[in-house]
C-alpha positions, -999 to 999 in steps of 0.1 A, spaced: 0 0 0 13 34 -9 19 58 20 1 91 20 21 119 4 38 144 28 19 176 35 30 204 11 51 231 25 32 262 37 29 289 10 56 315 11 43 350 21 47 376 -7 71 396 15 92 365 22 93 357 -15 106 392 -24 131 390 4 145 358 -8 148 371 -44 166 402 -32 190 381 -11 198 360 -42 202 391 -64 226 411 -41 263 404 -45 266 398 -8 234 378 -4 234 348 17 219 325 -9 208 290 0 220 277 34 240 245 36 236 227 69 226 260 86 257 278 72 253 308 49 269 308 15 301 328 11 296 364 -1 291 366 -38 282 329 -41 251 307 -41 252 273 -25 240 244 -48 228 215 -27 242 180 -33 218 157 -50 215 121 -63 213 121 -101 195 92 -117 214 72 -143 195 76 -175 214 48 -193 244 26 -197 263 18 -229 296 1 -238 308 34 -253 297 70 -245 308 98 -268 304 134 -259 303 156 -290 286 148 -323 308 167 -347 331 150 -373 352 132 -348 323 122 -325 301 109 -353 330 89 -368 337 75 -333 301 65 -328 298 48 -362 331 29 -359 324 18 -323 290 5 -334 305 -14 -364 331 -28 -340 303 -44 -320 297 -19 -292 265 -4 -279 269 34 -283 254 65 -269 262 99 -286 255 132 -268 255 164 -288 250 200 -277 233 214 -308 202 204 -326 218 183 -353 248 159 -358 279 171 -376 292 199 -354 312 224 -374 301 207 -406 264 214 -400 256 237 -371 289 255 -380 281 253 -418 318 249 -426 308 236 -462 344 225 -470 362 194 -459 401 193 -459 425 164 -459 399 137 -463 421 115 -485 423 87 -460 409 51 -460 377 43 -441 348 65 -432 363 95 -449 359 77 -483 325 63 -474 311 97 -464 323 113 -497 307 84 -517 274 88 -498 274 125 -505 282 120 -542 252 96 -545 230 123 -531 245 148 -556 256 168 -525 294 170 -532 303 202 -550 339 199 -560 359 172 -578 375 158 -546 389 128 -564 413 151 -584 425 169 -552 457 156 -536 442 160 -501 407 151 -514 393 184 -502 357 190 -512 326 211 -509 293 196 -496 256 204 -491 251 211 -454 215 197 -452 226 165 -470 254 162 -445 229 163 -417 207 137 -433 236 114 -441 251 114 -406 218 111 -388 206 84 -411 237 63 -405 235 66 -368 198 55 -369 207 26 -392 234 14 -367 212 17 -337 233 45 -321 215 61 -292 216 99 -300 205 127 -277 207 162 -290 205 195 -271 226 180 -243 257 195 -227 282 176 -207 283 193 -173 304 170 -150 324 138 -148 321 110 -123 353 91 -113 363 63 -91 399 70 -84 416 77 -117 389 58 -137 361 78 -155 328 60 -148 301 84 -158 291 117 -173 266 143 -160 246 163 -185 222 192 -186 193 194 -210 155 199 -212 154 167 -191 173 184 -164 204 168 -148 211 133 -160 239 108 -155 252 83 -180 276 54 -174 297 34 -198 327 11 -200 347 36 -221 344 73 -230 354 95 -259 357 133 -256 349 147 -291 336 181 -279 362 200 -299 374 220 -268 380 190 -245 352 201 -222 347 165 -209 384 159 -201 388 194 -186 358 187 -163 376 154 -153 405 175 -141 429 167 -170 457 191 -179 454 210 -212 471 237 -234 454 265 -254 468 287 -281 505 296 -282 513 296 -245 483 292 -222 478 260 -201 458 248 -172 490 247 -152 499 283 -160 466 302 -165 469 337 -179 448 366 -192 433 367 -226 438 340 -253 468 339 -277 446 318 -300 439 316 -337 408 337 -346 373 324 -349 351 327 -380 313 326 -385 303 309 -417 274 323 -438 255 315 -470 246 342 -495 224 341 -526 229 360 -558 234 359 -595 249 324 -603 274 338 -629 287 364 -604 291 339 -576 309 314 -599 333 341 -610 346 345 -573 345 307 -565 375 293 -547 360 258 -546 374 249 -580 410 253 -568 414 288 -581 424 314 -555 400 344 -560 403 359 -525 422 390 -536 395 397 -562 367 393 -536 386 416 -512 389 442 -540 351 441 -546 343 446 -509 367 475 -507 350 489 -539 318 488 -519 335 509 -492 340 481 -466 371 461 -455 364 427 -439 381 417 -407 395 387 -427 417 399 -455 415 366 -474 377 365 -478 366 333 -494 335 323 -514 326 287 -523 299 284 -550 275 256 -540 257 257 -573 229 278 -587 223 311 -568 239 299 -535 274 303 -521 291 297 -487 313 325 -475 340 329 -449 346 367 -446 353 375 -409 378 369 -381 372 374 -344 406 378 -327 418 368 -293 386 350 -282 389 325 -254 368 295 -265 362 285 -229 346 319 -220 309 319 -229 306 357 -227 336 361 -250 323 336 -275 288 352 -274 303 387 -281 324 372 -310 293 355 -325 272 387 -324 301 408 -338 306 383 -366 270 380 -376 266 417 -377 297 420 -399 284 393 -423 251 412 -427 270 445 -434 293 428 -459 265 412 -479 246 445 -479 277 463 -491 281 439 -520 244 444 -530 250 482 -531 274 477 -560 245 467 -582 251 449 -615 259 412 -608 257 418 -571 223 435 -571 204 404 -559 229 394 -532 214 386 -499 227 370 -467 205 339 -465 216 324 -432 245 323 -407 258 294 -387 244 284 -354 279 281 -339 310 302 -346 339 283 -360 366 277 -334 401 270 -348 420 269 -316 405 252 -284 420 231 -256 445 204 -264 444 178 -237 475 161 -223 478 126 -237 502 97 -234 520 112 -263 521 148 -275 524 154 -313 548 183 -316 565 205 -342 594 180 -345 569 154 -357 556 179 -382 589 189 -397 604 154 -397 573 137 -411 572 113 -381 562 77 -384 547 56 -356 539 19 -353 506 28 -337 496 55 -362 459 59 -366 461 84 -395 485 107 -413 481 145 -415 489 158 -450 478 194 -444 502 224 -441 507 243 -408 479 268 -411 482 296 -386 457 325 -389 469 358 -376 465 360 -338 457 398 -338 439 422 -361 471 441 -366 489 410 -378 458 400 -399 458 433 -418 493 425 -430 492 387 -434 460 368 -429 477 334 -423 510 316 -427 530 286 -415 549 303 -387 581 293 -405 573 256 -400 574 235 -432 552 204 -427 559 169 -440 530 144 -438 532 131 -403 516 103 -383 492 107 -353 498 78 -329 471 62 -309 489 73 -277 480 109 -286 443 100 -283 447 83 -249 443 109 -220 471 109 -196 456 121 -163 426 98 -161 418 62 -172 390 51 -195 390 82 -216 400 89 -252 399 122 -271 396 127 -308 395 155 -334 412 189 -329 414 185 -292 438 155 -292 473 158 -276 496 181 -296 514 214 -295 503 246 -312 521 239 -345 510 203 -349 475 213 -340 476 240 -368 479 211 -393 458 182 -379 429 203 -367 411 200 -401 381 178 -403 395 150 -425 419 142 -396 391 146 -371 372 118 -389 402 95 -389 411 101 -353 374 97 -342 371 65 -362 402 51 -343 390 63 -309 356 46 -314 372 13 -323 396 15 -293 368 23 -270 348 -7 -283 378 -30 -279 384 -17 -244 348 -25 -234 350 -59 -249 382 -67 -230 371 -50 -198 402 -29 -200 411 8 -200 424 21 -234 459 26 -221 461 -11 -211 455 -22 -247 484 -32 -270 485 -20 -306 479 -56 -317 446 -56 -299 434 -26 -319 451 -28 -353 430 -57 -367 395 -43 -356 404 -9 -369 414 -23 -403 382 -44 -404 360 -13 -397 378 7 -423 376 -21 -448 338 -23 -442 336 15 -448 356 11 -480 333 -16 -493 303 6 -486 320 35 -504 325 12 -534 288 4 -534 
């Protein structure tokens, strides 16, 4: 028999309600009491609580961008039950909610090839990637969303969108769970192995792991500001097809100087002095026209300000082009990305750090999960530098270099891998491997390793390369077969 419910608390008097609200609003308010003790001035006390476990999986992946989706797909194909948590309202991360529209360094076996083939079958690939040395290509953003989400559904991957990782549960050094916030409130998730594919290593940072950021900022030596590469907000414009095609960089021709001259002719100079237009076909083009400098990607207020500044600039630039008339007369800003593009986020401390010596020597590793073929691409760190030179190599000449599995295995906790641009590397190595073709390949490897770790009841760092190499090859062979149709 059910017991009677407890009596409800007495209603709060209107004066008491206002008094409580005032106490919470004042900087020195006492806030909520803990065990009869007032909160410290300027703080509120958050009571401890038991959080229900919403689900368990063999592998839990935080972040559904290029690395996270690849990790989920490969883990599922390796036989694991997989849960994928994503902050935004679609899968794909910078590809979709970031509207990147251009994939770089995708010429790698496995899911990179399968994805390109799937997009080609949908008539959603807009450049001849198979003639590009790095297999760079343009794609249709909505087709990318459809493809990734359809694949995850087909493989039975448990996806939850609109969900932010907010905490990590550990037993000693071992990660055992993740806490999230969403419309469902606070939830807990457990798994045998975890992958941080958040882009900025949010999960690993919450677990207390050491990290680096930009040129010289780290969790061990915190400083002011962010010596980081700038952020850019992608947009899509519409206009006369012939005019858009004449400024297209997607065919391998660099027309950035010509587009800059047009913007200056319209009386406006963009914050990015190498403005880029990719013609997506018909009256539509993707554009990257702006830079937001010195923004700390871990500071929500700073990222918000950068996003609003960038969106305002995109509108002004599109309006300026329309004012030129002629072939620009019908130009409109159609849409802007939901999230600003972050080039330079946290890089977590791994069991190996890929560094500038690996880049210049073209390092080879027995446990290589992929090879970065892209140049060192450093966008100017300040507006003053950007006005002179938008980007460069920092004097570092890159040779194609291997990314070893050890750089994906987090050093400071057990049971956690990282993938994508937030893996373990220094500033110069990151400036090469951060592009999304590498994010896919490292995510693919992390997913397989996590699945094998679950199957062997082991932590990733306890696995030998021989335990991983065959399953990774099998997963990539399956993707190649699907690419071939």
